C-alpha positions as CSV (number, residue, x, y, z in Angstrom):
1,X,-15.1,23.2,66.2
2,X,-14.5,25.4,63.5
3,X,-16.9,28.8,64.2
4,X,-18.4,31.3,61.8
5,X,-16.5,34.0,63.5
6,X,-13.1,32.1,62.3
7,X,-14.5,31.8,59.1
8,X,-15.3,35.5,58.7
9,X,-11.8,36.3,60.2
10,X,-10.3,34.2,57.4
11,X,-12.4,35.7,54.4
12,X,-12.1,39.1,55.4
13,X,-8.2,38.8,56.1
14,X,-7.8,37.6,52.7
15,X,-10.2,39.9,51.0
16,X,-8.6,42.9,52.4
17,X,-5.1,42.0,52.4
18,X,-4.2,42.7,56.4
19,X,-5.4,41.9,59.6
20,X,-6.3,45.3,60.7
21,X,-8.4,46.1,58.0
22,X,-10.2,42.8,58.7
23,X,-10.6,43.8,62.0
24,X,-11.8,47.1,61.2
25,X,-14.5,45.6,58.7
26,X,-15.7,43.4,61.7
27,X,-15.7,45.8,64.1
28,X,-13.1,44.0,66.3
29,X,-9.7,44.3,67.7
30,X,-6.9,43.2,65.7
31,X,-5.7,40.8,68.3
32,X,-9.1,39.2,68.3
33,X,-8.9,38.7,64.4
34,X,-5.5,37.1,65.1
35,X,-6.6,34.9,67.7
36,X,-9.8,33.7,65.8
37,X,-7.3,32.7,62.9
38,X,-4.9,30.7,65.3
39,X,-8.0,29.0,66.6
40,X,-9.1,28.1,63.0
41,X,-5.3,26.8,62.4
42,X,-5.6,24.6,65.4
43,X,-8.8,23.3,64.6
44,X,-8.0,22.5,61.0
45,X,-4.6,20.9,62.1
46,X,-2.4,22.7,59.4
47,X,-1.1,26.1,58.7
48,X,-3.3,28.5,57.1
49,X,-0.8,31.2,56.3
50,X,2.9,31.4,56.1
51,X,5.2,34.7,56.7
52,X,7.4,36.0,53.9
53,X,9.1,38.9,55.5
54,X,6.4,41.1,56.9
55,X,3.6,39.9,54.8
56,X,1.6,36.8,55.1
57,X,0.5,34.4,52.3
58,X,-1.8,31.5,52.1
59,X,-0.2,28.1,52.2
60,X,-1.3,25.7,49.7
61,X,-4.0,24.0,52.2
62,X,-4.8,27.8,53.2
63,X,-5.7,28.7,49.6
64,X,-8.3,25.6,49.4
65,X,-9.6,26.4,52.6
66,X,-10.4,29.8,51.6
67,X,-12.2,28.9,48.7
68,X,-14.4,26.7,51.3
69,X,-14.5,29.6,53.6
70,X,-16.2,31.7,51.0
71,X,-18.6,29.2,50.1
72,X,-19.5,28.8,53.9
73,X,-19.8,32.8,54.2
74,X,-22.1,33.0,51.2
75,X,-24.2,30.2,52.6
76,X,-24.6,31.9,56.0
77,X,-25.9,35.0,54.3
78,X,-28.6,32.8,52.7
79,X,-29.6,31.3,56.1
80,X,-29.8,34.9,57.7
81,X,-32.4,35.6,54.6
82,X,-34.6,32.4,56.0
83,X,-34.3,33.6,59.5
84,X,-36.1,36.8,58.2
85,X,-39.0,35.2,56.6
86,X,-37.5,34.9,53.3
87,X,-37.5,38.6,53.2
88,X,-33.7,40.2,52.1
89,X,-32.2,41.7,55.0
90,X,-31.8,45.4,54.7
91,X,-28.4,46.2,54.0
92,X,-26.1,49.2,53.0
93,X,-23.6,49.3,50.1
94,X,-21.0,51.7,49.7
95,X,-20.4,52.8,46.1
96,X,-17.5,55.2,45.0
97,X,-17.9,57.3,42.1
98,X,-16.1,60.8,40.8
99,X,-17.6,64.0,40.3
100,X,-18.3,63.7,36.8
101,X,-20.4,60.7,37.5
102,X,-22.2,62.5,40.3
103,X,-22.9,65.3,37.7
104,X,-24.6,62.8,35.2
105,X,-26.1,59.3,36.1
106,X,-25.6,58.9,39.8
107,X,-29.2,60.0,40.8
108,X,-30.5,57.6,38.4
109,X,-28.5,54.8,39.8
110,X,-29.8,55.5,43.4
111,X,-33.4,55.8,42.0
112,X,-33.0,52.5,40.0
113,X,-31.5,50.6,43.5
114,X,-34.3,51.9,45.3
115,X,-36.7,50.5,42.8
116,X,-35.6,47.3,41.9
117,X,-33.6,46.4,45.2
118,X,-35.5,48.1,48.2
119,X,-33.8,46.1,50.8
120,X,-30.4,48.0,49.5
121,X,-29.5,51.2,51.1
122,X,-27.1,52.8,48.4
123,X,-24.4,55.0,50.3
124,X,-22.5,57.2,47.8
125,X,-19.0,58.6,48.2
126,X,-17.8,61.2,45.8
127,X,-14.0,61.6,45.8
128,X,-11.1,61.8,43.2
129,X,-10.0,58.5,41.5
130,X,-6.6,57.9,43.8
131,X,-8.8,58.2,47.1
132,X,-11.5,56.1,45.7
133,X,-9.1,53.4,44.9
134,X,-7.3,53.4,48.4
135,X,-11.0,53.1,50.0
136,X,-11.7,50.1,48.1
137,X,-8.7,48.5,49.2
138,X,-9.1,49.5,53.1
139,X,-12.7,47.9,52.8
140,X,-14.2,51.2,53.2
141,X,-16.2,51.2,49.9
142,X,-18.0,48.0,48.1
143,X,-17.7,49.3,44.7
144,X,-15.8,52.1,42.6
145,X,-16.4,53.6,39.2
146,X,-13.5,55.6,38.2
147,X,-11.1,55.7,35.3
148,X,-9.3,52.6,34.3
149,X,-5.9,51.8,36.6
150,X,-3.6,48.8,37.2
151,X,-4.7,46.7,40.1
152,X,-3.8,44.0,42.1
153,X,-4.9,40.4,42.1
154,X,-7.6,41.0,44.7
155,X,-9.5,43.4,42.6
156,X,-11.8,42.9,39.7
157,X,-13.4,45.0,37.2
158,X,-16.0,45.4,34.5
159,X,-15.9,48.2,31.6
160,X,-18.7,50.9,32.3
161,X,-18.2,53.4,29.5
162,X,-15.2,55.1,27.5
163,X,-15.3,58.7,27.5
164,X,-13.4,61.1,25.1
165,X,-11.3,63.6,27.1
166,X,-10.2,67.3,25.5
167,X,-7.8,70.0,26.7
168,X,-9.5,73.1,27.1
169,X,-8.0,76.7,27.9
170,X,-9.0,80.6,27.7
171,X,-9.9,81.6,24.2
172,X,-7.6,85.2,24.6
173,X,-4.7,82.6,24.8
174,X,-5.8,79.8,22.3
175,X,-7.0,79.6,19.0
176,X,-9.2,76.7,17.6
177,X,-7.7,77.2,14.3
178,X,-4.2,76.4,15.2
179,X,-2.3,73.3,16.2
180,X,0.0,73.3,19.6
181,X,3.2,71.7,20.8
182,X,3.9,70.6,24.2
183,X,6.4,73.4,24.4
184,X,3.6,75.8,23.5
185,X,2.1,75.2,26.6
186,X,5.0,75.2,29.1
187,X,4.3,78.6,30.7
188,X,0.6,77.7,31.5
189,X,-0.6,75.8,34.8
190,X,-2.1,72.7,34.7
191,X,-5.5,72.4,36.7
192,X,-6.0,68.8,37.8
193,X,-8.7,67.1,39.7
194,X,-6.9,64.9,41.9
195,X,-2.9,64.1,41.6
196,X,-1.2,63.8,38.5
197,X,-1.1,60.1,37.6
198,X,-4.6,59.5,39.0
199,X,-5.9,58.8,35.3
200,X,-3.2,56.7,33.5
201,X,-4.0,57.5,29.9
202,X,-3.8,61.5,30.7
203,X,-0.6,61.1,32.8
204,X,0.9,59.2,29.7
205,X,-0.2,61.5,27.3
206,X,1.0,64.7,28.9
207,X,4.7,63.2,29.0
208,X,4.2,61.8,25.4
209,X,3.6,65.5,24.1
210,X,6.7,66.8,26.2
211,X,4.4,69.2,28.1
212,X,6.2,70.3,31.6
213,X,3.3,72.5,33.1
214,X,4.7,75.7,34.7
215,X,2.5,74.8,37.9
216,X,0.3,72.2,38.9
217,X,-2.9,73.1,40.7
218,X,-5.3,70.7,42.1
219,X,-8.8,71.8,41.8
220,X,-11.1,69.5,43.3
221,X,-14.2,70.7,41.7
222,X,-15.2,70.2,38.1
223,X,-17.2,73.6,37.8
224,X,-14.3,75.3,39.4
225,X,-11.8,74.0,36.6
226,X,-14.0,74.9,33.8
227,X,-14.4,78.5,35.5
228,X,-10.7,78.9,36.0
229,X,-9.7,77.5,32.5
230,X,-12.2,80.2,31.1
231,X,-10.6,82.9,32.9
232,X,-7.2,82.0,31.6
233,X,-6.0,80.7,34.9
234,X,-4.8,77.4,33.4
235,X,-5.3,74.5,31.1
236,X,-7.7,71.7,32.2
237,X,-8.0,68.1,30.8
238,X,-11.8,67.5,31.2
239,X,-14.5,65.1,29.7
240,X,-15.7,66.3,26.6
241,X,-19.6,65.9,27.4
242,X,-19.0,68.3,30.3
243,X,-17.5,71.2,28.1
244,X,-18.9,70.7,24.6
245,X,-21.4,73.4,24.7
246,X,-18.9,76.1,26.2
247,X,-16.7,75.1,23.3
248,X,-19.1,75.7,20.7
249,X,-20.3,78.9,22.4
250,X,-16.7,80.1,22.1
251,X,-16.1,80.4,26.0
252,X,-13.4,77.7,25.9
253,X,-11.2,76.7,23.2
254,X,-10.5,73.1,22.7
255,X,-6.8,72.9,22.2
256,X,-5.5,71.3,19.2
257,X,-2.3,69.1,19.8
258,X,-0.5,67.0,17.3
259,X,-0.8,63.9,19.5
260,X,-4.8,63.5,20.6
261,X,-5.7,62.5,24.2
262,X,-6.8,58.8,24.7
263,X,-10.1,58.1,25.3
264,X,-10.5,57.1,29.0
265,X,-12.0,53.9,30.1
266,X,-14.3,54.1,33.3
267,X,-14.5,50.8,34.9
268,X,-16.5,49.4,37.7
269,X,-14.2,47.8,40.3
270,X,-15.1,45.5,43.5
271,X,-12.9,43.2,45.6
272,X,-12.6,39.6,44.1
273,X,-14.6,36.8,46.1
274,X,-16.9,39.4,47.4
275,X,-19.5,39.9,44.6
276,X,-22.7,38.6,46.5
277,X,-25.9,38.3,44.8
278,X,-26.5,41.9,45.9
279,X,-23.3,43.4,44.6
280,X,-23.8,41.6,41.2
281,X,-27.5,43.1,40.8
282,X,-25.9,46.5,41.5
283,X,-23.1,46.1,39.0
284,X,-25.7,44.9,36.4
285,X,-27.5,48.3,37.1
286,X,-24.7,50.5,37.2
287,X,-23.7,49.2,33.6
288,X,-27.3,49.9,32.4
289,X,-27.5,53.2,33.7
290,X,-23.7,54.5,33.7
291,X,-24.1,57.1,30.9
292,X,-21.6,59.9,31.3
293,X,-23.2,61.5,28.2
294,X,-26.5,61.8,30.1
295,X,-27.1,65.5,31.4
296,X,-23.8,66.0,30.9
297,X,-24.6,69.7,30.0
298,X,-25.9,70.2,33.6
299,X,-22.2,71.0,34.5
300,X,-22.2,73.9,31.6
301,X,-25.7,74.8,33.0
302,X,-24.4,75.2,36.5
303,X,-21.2,76.8,35.3
304,X,-23.3,79.4,33.5
305,X,-25.7,79.9,36.5
306,X,-22.6,80.2,38.8
307,X,-21.0,82.9,36.5
308,X,-24.3,84.9,36.6
309,X,-24.5,85.5,40.2
């Protein structure tokens, strides 16, 4: 007889890509997950996985079984709702965002979820985009909102917003009336929020203009990047809404380069075949709420407040 435990093991193993991740998600030991899958194969009478090197791949019948397993898994959730007098079961959903989102629209998101989906408990994780992507793949996060990147077939995405980025530096070293070439920037450090390459459009632009920074300094705070750039400690490539007031007031210079920085697309990412009704509802709310221009000047105000202390 096929059991729900076996179906869960298959669903999460396929969604997360490895037995170890599935075991972590289901709070079980990896041998337990392996045993459930073996029992499922025995019950079905055919092989679900085939091994190629160190990796496991679904057989053709395994793929068909996985589609059915997803449907069974979804129906099981609906049965759980019925068991609770049709009241949706309270559940936590983990959402990963970058610091820029935390400064602008995340508070509105949490309030909207609490208002429209009171049975959902949003758990917000704020990290740079590289860490967010890894956590999504591992199953530590349900949804991620971050700059666009190339992902594998197990991840799906929807557009959130297009953001203009600008390069800024200290007015003592740069003039807004002058155009600069990549080699003009060589002696300056690059203040980056996370590893180089985390935002593909920015990484490509740096290579295209031929800029080889004197030093790369990872600064995990947007406000600290702004302050360090203003003090002449390096150049930063930042979302335009977060620094526009400081540029207008002359505290930062927007550095004019022959080749403009491409706008960065922020997208909502989730694991394929896992968008339950609750997750789909939250994706809809994110698309409505997500506005990186909203309260963008809060960053500048906080910057000014920190400077005056």
